[in-house]
C-alpha positions as CSV (number, residue, x, y, z in Angstrom):
1,M,-21.8,-0.5,-4.5
2,G,-21.2,3.1,-3.9
3,A,-18.7,5.7,-5.2
4,F,-15.9,3.2,-5.7
5,S,-17.9,0.3,-7.2
6,G,-15.8,-1.7,-9.6
7,R,-12.8,0.7,-9.1
8,I,-11.0,-1.2,-6.2
9,R,-9.8,-4.7,-6.6
10,V,-8.1,-6.7,-3.8
11,A,-6.7,-10.1,-4.5
12,V,-4.4,-11.3,-1.8
13,P,-4.0,-14.8,-0.4
14,R,-5.5,-15.5,3.0
15,M,-3.0,-14.8,5.7
16,G,-3.0,-14.4,9.4
17,V,-2.4,-10.9,10.8
18,G,-1.5,-11.1,14.5
19,E,-2.3,-8.6,17.2
20,G,1.2,-7.1,17.2
21,A,1.1,-6.5,13.4
22,A,-2.5,-5.4,12.9
23,T,-2.1,-1.8,13.9
24,A,1.1,-1.3,11.8
25,M,-0.5,-2.9,8.8
26,A,-3.8,-1.0,9.2
27,L,-1.8,2.2,9.5
28,V,0.1,1.5,6.3
29,I,-3.0,0.7,4.3
30,H,-4.8,3.8,5.8
31,E,-2.0,6.1,4.8
32,L,-1.8,4.7,1.2
33,A,-5.6,5.0,0.8
34,T,-5.7,8.5,2.2
35,N,-3.1,9.6,-0.2
36,S,-4.9,7.9,-3.1
37,L,-8.1,9.7,-2.2
38,K,-6.4,13.1,-1.9
39,Y,-3.8,13.0,-4.7
40,G,-3.9,9.7,-6.5
41,A,-6.1,7.4,-8.6
42,L,-9.1,7.5,-6.2
43,S,-9.2,11.3,-6.4
44,S,-10.6,11.1,-9.9
45,D,-13.8,9.5,-11.2
46,T,-11.9,7.1,-13.5
47,G,-9.0,6.0,-11.3
48,T,-8.6,2.4,-10.2
49,L,-6.8,0.7,-7.4
50,D,-5.5,-2.9,-7.5
51,V,-4.0,-4.5,-4.4
52,S,-2.4,-7.9,-5.1
53,G,-0.3,-10.1,-3.0
54,S,1.8,-13.3,-2.8
55,T,3.4,-15.2,0.0
56,S,6.4,-17.4,0.5
57,D,7.7,-19.2,3.5
58,E,9.5,-16.1,4.7
59,D,7.9,-13.1,3.0
60,V,4.6,-11.5,2.2
61,N,4.6,-9.2,-0.9
62,I,1.9,-6.7,-1.5
63,V,1.6,-4.6,-4.6
64,W,-0.5,-1.4,-4.5
65,T,-1.2,-0.2,-8.1
66,E,-3.0,3.0,-8.9
67,R,-4.1,3.7,-12.5
68,D,-6.1,6.2,-14.6
69,G,-5.9,9.0,-12.0
70,P,-4.2,12.3,-12.3
71,E,-0.7,12.5,-13.6
72,V,1.7,11.5,-10.9
73,E,5.1,13.1,-10.1
74,A,7.7,11.7,-7.7
75,P,8.2,14.0,-4.7
76,S,11.7,15.4,-4.3
77,R,11.8,13.6,-0.9
78,L,9.5,11.4,1.2
79,E,9.9,13.4,4.3
80,G,6.2,14.0,5.4
81,Y,4.9,12.6,8.6
82,G,2.9,9.9,6.8
83,S,5.8,8.7,4.7
84,K,8.0,8.5,7.8
85,L,5.3,6.6,9.7
86,I,4.9,4.1,6.9
87,A,8.6,3.5,6.5
88,R,9.1,3.0,10.2
89,S,6.0,0.7,10.5
90,V,7.1,-1.5,7.6
91,S,10.8,-1.7,8.6
92,D,10.6,-1.8,12.4
93,Q,7.4,-3.5,13.2
94,L,6.9,-5.7,10.1
95,G,10.6,-6.4,9.3
96,G,10.2,-5.4,5.7
97,S,10.7,-2.7,3.1
98,I,8.6,-0.4,1.0
99,A,9.4,0.9,-2.5
100,Y,7.6,3.5,-4.6
101,D,7.5,3.6,-8.4
102,W,6.1,6.9,-9.7
103,S,5.4,5.6,-13.2
104,E,3.6,7.7,-15.8
105,D,0.6,5.4,-15.6
106,G,0.3,5.8,-11.8
107,L,1.8,5.0,-8.5
108,I,3.0,1.5,-7.7
109,V,4.0,0.6,-4.1
110,N,5.7,-2.6,-3.3
111,L,5.5,-3.8,0.3
112,K,7.6,-6.7,1.4
113,V,7.1,-7.9,5.0
114,K,8.3,-10.9,7.0
115,A,5.6,-13.5,7.3
116,K,6.6,-14.3,10.9
117,K,6.3,-10.6,11.9
118,L,2.9,-10.2,10.2
119,A,1.5,-13.2,12.0
120,A,2.9,-12.1,15.4
């Protein structure tokens, strides 16, 4: 219940997150959630957030999809401290990549990390 009741959906497969990856993964999720609350879908009463995922032998793919919030506009550059921190955490600590899609319907973030790094 609460302010976000029914507006946040998380559907990811069970996966182990090791000690070495927990901080990096928590940091990425925290930064995305903070931005959603400040500027994105969760900043409006009607916005929704859907976090879905899939796994393969080598990779974990997580898709963060925001809908029905304020109109989004791609920044000219992702040079803020949070953006740099996410990029470094994903690439350096989790062996992966992050891609942003600033669609008219809302922000979509695709995270791809190495399963071995996530479990470490």
